[in-house]
N, C-alpha and C positions, 0 to 999 in steps of 0.2 A: 438721427445715433449717428449717420454713416461719417458725417463731419466732425461729429463730438470725440469718435476716435481718431477721425486725423489730427484732429487737436490734440489731443493725448500726448498721441507718438509725436510730434512734433513737440511739445515742452518738451517729453523724456531724453529725446534726441540732443534736444538745447542745452540743459542739463550735464546730461553727461560730456556735455563736449566742453564747460567751464573749466578752467587751468583748478588744481588743486589746492587744498586749502593751504592759508598763509602760514609757516608755522615765524612763533615771533616767541613765544615760551623758549628759553636756550639755557633752564631747570636751574634748580634748587644751588644758590651757590657757598649759603652758611644754613646752620638749624643755630639759631643764637642760643636757646637755653629747652626746657624738659613741659616749663610752663610758658602757660598762653598767658597772652598780651591785651592787657587792656588801653593802652595809647601807643603810640609810638611818632618819632618825627625825625626828619631831616634835617643837618642845619649846617652852616657854614659852608654854604652854597656844595654841600655835599659832602662835606668830610667828616660829618661827625653822624653820628644815629644815635637818640635817646630812644629807649623803653622802659616802660610801665606795667609789672607786670601784676595779678592781682590780689597778689602779696602786700602791696604796696611799695617793691622792692622798684629804684629807681636807676635806671643805669645808663654811662652814657658812653658810648664807642668809637674806634676809631672805622670810620665807615669802607676804610679800604681791606684792612685785614683783622676787624673786628675784632680788637681788642681794647680794653678796658683803659675808657680817659681818667673818666671820674666814677665813682660810685657811692652813695650815700648810705653809711654803715646804716645797718641795723637799731640798734640801738637810738642815732638821729633822727629816722625814719619818722617824720608827721606819723599820726594813729589813725590808722583808715586812710588813707593817701589814696586819691581817686580823678587826682589831675597833674598831667606836670606837661612845662614848655618849656623848652629852652631859647635865647634868644639870638636871633636871625645871624650873628658874629658869633655863638656856639660858646659864647663868656662867663656866662647865667643862664638857672639856671631856677626857673620857679617850680614848689610842686604846693600843692593844696590840697586840704580835708574838706569836712561841710563845713568850716567857716576860718581856720585858720592859713592865709599863705608863709612859705617860706620861702626865702630866698637866698639860693647859692653863687657862690664864685663857683666856675667848673676850675679857672685856669689855675687862685689859687686853692683849690678843694678847703673849701671853709664858708662854715655858715654868714652870711652875709646880714640876716635876723629875721625875725614875725613878730605878720603883724595878723587882729583878726579884722575880719568883716562881715556885715552884716546884710540887712534889707531892710527895709522901711517895714515887713511882718515880721513878730517874734518867731518862728521857726522857718525864717527861707534860711539854704543854706548856699554855699556858692555851686556855679554851674558852669561857667567857663571863666577862666585868661587868658589876658595877652602879654608884651608887653611891647613896649615903643621899638626902633631902631637904635635910637639913643638909648636904652636900656637905662631909662631917667620914670619914664610914665608905664604903667599898672594899671591895665583895665580890670575888674573881676565882677563879671555877672552872678547874679542870683534871682534864685529857685521863684523868686514873685513878682520877678520884671526889673529888680530894682538894678543900678549901673553902680555900681565905686569906680573913680576914675581918683588915682594914687598918684606922688611924684616923690621919686623914690628917694632923690634927692633933699628934700623939707618936710618930709613925712606927713604932706595933707593930701586932703582928702575929699571931695565932693562926690554924694550922692544922688541918686535924685530915682524915678520908675518911669520909663519908658513904655515900655510892655507889664502886659498882663498876664503871661506865665514867662515859663523862667527862658532866662537870656542862655541860646545854644552857642552861638557863635561871636566873636570878636575881632575883628583882623582890623591892623593898622595899616593905614595908606601910607603916610609920612607919621613924624615925629609930633603929632598936632590934630591929624584927621585918623576918623576912624567908621567903618561900617561895624553894624551890630543888626544882629539876627536875632528869632526868638520864635517857642513853639505857636506864638497868637500868632504867628504869621506875617508879623509888622518886621521892615527892612528899610534901616535909617542911616543914613551918613552924616557922620557929628565932626564937629570941633572937640576937644578935649577941652574939658573944664564946662562945656557948655552944654543947658541941657534945650537948645531949639537947633531943630534936625537940620539940616543943609537939604538933603530932598529925603525922601519919605517915600515907598510904596510897598500895597498891601495886599500878600496873598492869600486865596480863597483858603488853605492849609498851610499845615505849620511848616516852616521852611527845616529842609533835612543836610542841606548842602550850601557851604559857602567858602567859595579858594579865590585868590586872585595872585593874576602872574607875578614873575617878578620885576618885570618893567613898572608895573601899579597900574596898569592901560587896561586890562581886563578882567569883570570880573563876572564870578560864578554861583547861580543861584538857583536853586530847587525849591520845589513845595513836595510834599507827600503825594501828590496828585501825576498833575498833568502839565506842570509850569516849570519850563526849566531856559531861562535866561542867560546868554553870552552878553554883558551888559561891556559896552564900548567908553571910556572918557571924553570919546570926542561929545558925548549930546547923553540925555535923559532920557530918549527913545528911540538912540543909537544900539540896536539888539538885535538875537539874532536867538531864535526857538527850536532847539534841537529837536531834528523829524523821527518819528520812529510810527513802527506798526502798528504795537502793542497799546491796549487803550491807554496805559499809561505804565509809566516806571517813578522806581522809587531807588535813590542815591544813597552811600556813603561817605564816600569821600570823592574828590573829583582834584584833578592836576593840571594846569596846564605845563605843554609840554615846552622847553626851551629849545630857541631856535626854529621852531616852525608851528604853522598854524593847526594844530591837534591838540585837541582835550580830553585828558583821562578820566574814566567814572567807574569809582566800585559798586556793585550792587552790595543790599544786604548778606549775599551768597559768598561763595569762589568769583565771581563776574569780573570781566576788568571786559570794559569798550572803550573806544576810538572814536573822536568826532571833527570832525570837517571844521572848525572856529569861524568859519567864512561863510559858511554853508549853511553849515548846521547838521548834517548829512552824518547817518554813522555811516564811521569809515568799515567796521568789524564785530565779532564780543568774543573774547577769548576766555579761559577758560585755568585761573590760577590753581596750582600746586595746595592740597590742602592734607590736615592727616584726619580734622571733624567736621562733623558734616555742619558746623555754624563755621565756620572760620571765613576773618571776613580781612582785605586789604587796607589797612592803616593808612598808610602812611608813602606816598611818590619821591623818587627825583631821578628826573632823567642830563645826564650829561651832553656833552659836543663832539662825542661819539655815536651819539643815536644811539645810544643805549639807556634804558629805563628801568631804575631799581624798584622792587616792590617791596615789601613786609607787612606779612599779617598777621593774625590775630594767635594764629600755633606756632608764631617769630619764626618763622621760616623767611630768608630775606632771597629773593627770583629776581635773574634778570634776563630781559625782554629784549630785541632787537627790531628796533622800529626803523628801520633802514627799509623794514620791507614793503610800510603803506607806503612806498614811494610818496609821501610829503615833508621829507627833510629839504 
């Protein structure tokens, strides 16, 4: 009992001598609107911010002053819009509802065209969308596990069914290669227009997060239980597993910080966690500011000044000072 008391006193002294909590949060720099957001995305190297609210309104903003660059008029909106994606250069906007995709020119502020997409099952609906860096290849994932691969310039479409459940994530690595992930736990790397995978990996549970860094050299994939991998382009077996004390963690979004070996992840609540991408060690978890209990971070972008911008489902833009992590 005597030794146990001494041990407890030692722990208390040790903890009380620790450095004070590192403050990364620099405050809310913009409250975009009063409506909650369904989706958000930074593009054009952080210069543009796209938001989609639950009413189906899609807006493209200047990410510096949050002025409106482009907005789809209400009468021209797709009915029940639930997905939206900006091209990497910010010139093309893709929006989708259950079975229709509309392609807009952000610069020309005009509709390029609309196309219907279907799965191999009658009631299949659109579950994910992505566009290549050259803005010519469109991939549309379906709720039945099918994938449509359409070339915009030729209007040719190839369809096959590599998954057994909804395709939730699609990420282009270049103009001809992409990753797809599904609720069936399957992750695959393919060449556009080819059904044969270059590589495949099966996870025990549904895949909840898929993200790639800007250099297209690292991929982060997480399932709904305890497998979270940072995969390297160097080889199929070159990966780092995230390390934490909890039994399991579920992530909503992930983002590789530019100019640093740091990965940022968001939870289903308002937690933002940073990880060392070399070791997989947790650098710390911080809380974002929210107005509703269920709010979560939807999009992230970091600049060369060590700042991270986040947008949550409450339409609040926050700034974070990552130089405090001493990893930049």
